[in-house]
C-alpha positions in Angstrom: -45.3 60.3 2.9 -45.8 61.4 6.4 -42.7 61.5 8.8 -44.3 60.1 12.5 -42.3 57.5 13.7 -43.1 54.1 13.3 -41.3 50.7 13.6 -38.3 49.9 11.7 -38.1 46.1 11.0 -34.4 47.3 9.4 -31.7 44.8 11.0 -28.5 46.4 11.9 -25.9 46.0 9.2 -27.2 46.2 6.6 -27.7 48.9 4.2 -30.4 50.7 4.6 -31.3 51.9 0.4 -33.3 55.9 0.6 -35.2 56.4 -2.5 -35.4 60.6 -3.0 -37.7 62.4 -1.2 -38.5 59.3 1.2 -37.7 59.6 5.0 -36.9 56.2 6.7 -37.6 56.5 10.5 -35.3 54.0 12.6 -34.8 54.6 16.6 -31.0 53.5 17.6 -29.4 53.5 20.4 -26.9 55.6 22.0 -23.6 55.3 20.4 -24.7 53.5 17.1 -22.9 54.4 13.7 -24.1 55.8 10.6 -21.9 55.1 7.6 -23.0 57.1 3.7 -21.4 54.6 1.9 -23.3 56.4 -1.6 -24.7 59.7 -1.8 -24.8 61.8 1.2 -27.7 61.4 3.5 -29.9 64.3 6.3 -30.5 62.7 10.1 -33.8 64.4 11.3 -33.7 64.2 14.5 -35.1 65.8 18.4 -33.0 66.8 21.2 -33.3 63.9 24.1 -33.9 66.4 27.0 -36.4 68.1 25.2 -37.8 64.3 24.9 -41.0 64.6 27.0 -42.3 67.7 25.5 -43.1 65.9 22.8 -43.9 67.1 19.2 -43.3 70.4 20.2 -39.9 69.7 20.3 -37.8 71.6 17.4 -36.9 68.7 14.5 -32.8 68.7 14.0 -31.1 67.9 10.5 -27.4 66.5 10.2 -25.8 66.1 7.1 -23.5 63.3 7.0 -21.8 63.4 3.4 -20.8 60.2 1.2 -17.7 58.7 2.7 -18.2 60.1 6.4 -20.0 58.2 9.4 -22.1 60.0 12.5 -21.9 58.4 15.9 -25.2 58.2 17.6 -24.9 60.8 20.9 -28.5 60.3 22.1 -31.3 57.2 22.2 -34.1 58.2 20.1 -36.0 57.9 16.4 -33.7 59.3 13.4 -35.4 60.3 9.9 -32.4 59.1 7.6 -33.3 60.6 4.1 -30.9 61.3 0.7 -29.9 65.3 0.0 -29.8 64.6 -3.5 -32.3 63.2 -6.2 -30.5 60.3 -6.2 -30.9 57.2 -4.5 -28.4 57.3 -1.4 -27.6 54.1 0.7 -26.2 53.8 5.0 -24.6 51.7 7.0 -26.3 51.5 10.9 -24.1 49.8 13.0 -25.5 49.2 17.2 -23.2 49.9 19.8 -23.2 46.8 20.8 -20.2 46.0 19.8 -18.2 49.1 20.6 -19.4 48.3 24.4 -17.8 45.1 24.4 -14.7 45.9 22.9 -14.7 48.9 25.6 -15.0 46.0 28.3 -12.5 43.6 26.5 -9.9 46.2 27.0 -10.7 47.1 30.7 -10.5 43.5 31.3 -7.2 42.9 29.9 -5.7 46.0 31.7 -6.8 44.5 34.2 -5.3 41.0 33.9 -2.2 42.0 32.8 -2.5 44.7 36.1 -3.6 41.9 38.0 -0.6 39.0 37.2 2.0 41.7 37.7 1.6 41.7 41.2 1.6 38.3 40.8 5.2 38.1 39.8 8.2 38.7 41.6 11.3 40.1 40.5 14.5 37.5 40.0 17.1 37.6 41.4 15.9 38.2 44.8 18.0 35.7 46.9 15.9 34.9 50.7 
């Protein structure tokens, strides 16, 4: 198989099954989460800071064992392949869910702070 990036039509949230000797290239956003559901997976990627030099940048690999997860640190193309001779399954979760939860927490903290400012102390006589 070729290892050139091509657009992936794989929707987020569905398990991706990778056969032995197969590399599936997918573009991931920063903060996306990859979970190895079945078998170990190998991630191949290039550092985003070196993206301007193109294919000359070294290809880095990272192993994720079954049951473990990896959060993507840089936006870019990631190659997913199986480590062993058997197939592997990986679940890819988008980064948007984590960002929404962070914004919700920040909103709750601000709302709670404003609510405390409007509460008058009890037992205070004027």
